[in-house]
N, C-alpha and C positions, 0 to 999 in steps of 0.2 A: 157175375162179377160186378163190382161197383165201378164208379168212374174215377177211382183214386189214381190209377195209372194212366199215362198217356194224355194228360191234359196238355194241349199245345203250348210250346214255348215261343213267345214272340220276341222280335228284336226290340231294343229299348224304345225306339221312336214309334213303334206300333202298339205299345202296351196301352190298353184302356185304363182309365182312372178307376181305382177302387173306392177311395174316399179322399176328402179334403178337410183338413183341420184348419179353420180360418179364425185367426186372432183370438184364440181361446185363452181364458184366464180361469183360475180356480182359487177362491178365497175361502178359508175355513174360519169359523167362529167370528166372522165379521172383520177380522183384521190380520189374519195370517195368509199371506199370498203364496200359495204352493206353486202356482204356475201363472206366468204372465205373457200375454200376447204371443202365443205359440201358433205358428202356421206350418203346415206340412202337407205335401201332396204325396199320396201313395198310389203307385201304379201296379197293375197286375204283374206278378213275377218279381217284384222288388224284394230284396232282403235288406231291411233297414235296421240298424242298431241305434238305440238311444243310449248315449255314453255320457257319463258325468258322475260327480261325487254324490254321496248320500245327501238327500234334501234338495236335489235339483229338479224334482218333479217328474222323473222318468216313470215311476210306477203310477203316479197320479194320472199322467197322460194316458197310460195303458188302460187304467180303470175308466177313464172318460170315454175312450174309444170303445171299450167293451160294454158301455152302458151301465156300469156298476155305480156311477156317480154322474152328475150333470154339471156342465160348465157354468160358472158364474156369469161370464160373458163370452161371446163368440159362438161359433157354430161348428158342428162336425157333420159334414154332408156326405152321405153315402151315394154312390153312383150305381145304377143298374137295379135299384129297387129292393134287393133282399136285405141289405144292411146287417144289423146286429144279429139277426137270425141265421146268418151265414158266416159265423166265425167260430174258431176254436181257441181255447185259452189253456196255457200251461203255466202254472204258478211256481214259485220258488221251491215249494215242497210238493211232492207227488199227490198229496191229498187223496190217497186211495182208501176205499172202504175195507177195513181189515177183515171183516167177516165174509167178504165176497171174493170169488176167484178172480184171476186175471181177466178171463173172458167176460165175467159179469161186470167188472169195473169198466171195461171198454164198451160194453153194451149200454152203459148208463145213459149217454146222450139220446140214444134211440128209445130207451125205456121211458124217458121223460117225455118223449113225443108219442107215446102210446104204442110202440112197436114191440112185439114179442121177440124173444131171442131167436126162435126158429126162423122168423121172418128176415132177420139180419145176420144170421150165423156167417154167411159168406163174407159180408163186409167186416165183421169182427175178426175173423180168421185172416183176412187179407191185411188188415191194419197191423195185426200182430206179426204177420210175416214180414211186412215192410220194416219193422223195427227190430227184427231178428229174434222174435220170441215165439215162434211157431210151436215150440215144444213145451210151452208153459201155460197153456190155456187154463188148465185146472189147478195151477199152483195158487197159493195164497200170498199176499204181500209179505208176511213174516218170513217166507222162504226165499225172498229175493234180495239181492244186493241193492245198494243205493242207486247204482247206475241202471239196473234192471227196472226198479220201481219208476225211475224217470222215463224209461222207454215205454212203460205201460201208460204213463200220463200223456206222453206224446201220441201214442196210438189212440187213446181216448179222444184227444183233441182233433185228430185228423180223420176219424172213422166216418164222419158224416160228410167228408169231402168239402170242407169249408173253403170259402173264397179267401179268407184271411186267417192267419194263425198269430196270436199274441203270446209272447213268451217272456215271462218276468224273471230274469236271472235263474233259469232252470238248472244250470250246472254249477252255481256258485258254491254249493256245499260239498261238492265232490272233489276227490283228489285229482291232481293235475293229469295223471295218466288217463284216468277215466274221462275227465273233462275233454282232453284232446281227442280221445276216441269218439266221444259223443258229438263233438264239433264236426269231425269228419263224416260221421254217419248222418248227421243232420243235413249236411250239404248233399250227400248222396240221396237222401230221402227227398229233399226239395227238387233235385234233378229228376227224380222218378215221377213225382206227382205235380210238379209245376206250381206249387203253392206260393202265396205271398206271405212274408213274415215280417213282423215288427218285434225286435228282440232287445230287451233291456239288459245292460251289462255295465260293470265297473271297469272292465278289462280292455285296455287298448289292444292287446294282442288277440284276444278273442274277437273283438269287433272287426279288426282288419282281416282276420282269417275268414270270417263268415260273410261279411257284408259287401254289397255294392255301393251302399250309401251309409255314412255314419253321421248322425245328428248329435253334435256336441253341445251339452247343456251346462249352464252355470246355476249355482244355488243362490237363494236369498235375494230376490225371488227367483224361482225356477224359470229359466228362459233359454231359448236357443241362441247360441253364440255363433256357430259355424256349421256348415254341412260339408263333409269331406267325401269326395268321390273315390272309391277304390276301383281302379281301372284294371287290376289283374284279372285275367280271364278265368272262368270256371271250366272244368273242374279244378279244385284245389285239393292238394293232399299234403302229407307230411313234408315232402320235398319243398313245397312252397314256404313252409315255416322257416327254412334255413336259406331262403333265396335273398338276393340283394333287393329284389322288388318288394318283398314282404318287409324287409328292414326299412326301406325308404318310406313305405306307406305308414309303418309304425311311427317313424320319426315325425312325419307330417301330422299324424293324428295326435301324438303325444304333445307336440307343440300347441296344437289347438286346445287340447284339454288343459294344459298348464295355463294358457291364456285365459281360459274360462274360469279357472280357479284363482285368477289374480296373481299367478306366480310368474317369475321370469322364465322365458323359454330357454 
């Protein structure tokens, strides 16, 4: 068995730092400022949502943390040594290989590290079990629904037991029922494996349901306006969505987003 399960969960004040984004800016083509003076501390076990309108730099920030691009100014400091070799990424689209089975798609991160499938069969099967796809190892992407494809993508991101998982609007293209189900399943998965997540979304409702911290961003240039703490305890389920606590947190977050967009609260 891998170390996916039973990673210890620490109290908020005891969580070690995973990374620190320090006054980061990103300028494209010499004059388009996609991100300005962004600072963010990520601690082990955090679920942080980056919330804001299109063009506010959410995905740019994720790409910088993933090492797919470099900051123009500022620094991204990893703690504990492993850094970008110890993260998983889930994109807006599942980006599965259509010619490969579900199991082969999840094996890919290990394959890129030189490990054969028999060497990591247990880890692959465990990851698929965690996302509810134990019976689909030999299926092909064309045989799966949109939600199932995204589950495969999540399994692929977590199969190597990364310290940090980056998720760039992974449920945006799904219908509301499937999206709600995957939100609930994602929190259950996080509780099982104790991972740290940075999650990009446009949705106030999704960010409040999932997060313990919401980083509200404004566009032109992309920048952090406010950080909202979601104090509702985990676990959260469908009953939380209809609670007064959820509604109150959504109101606070919505006001922060409207302020970030230059609108009246």
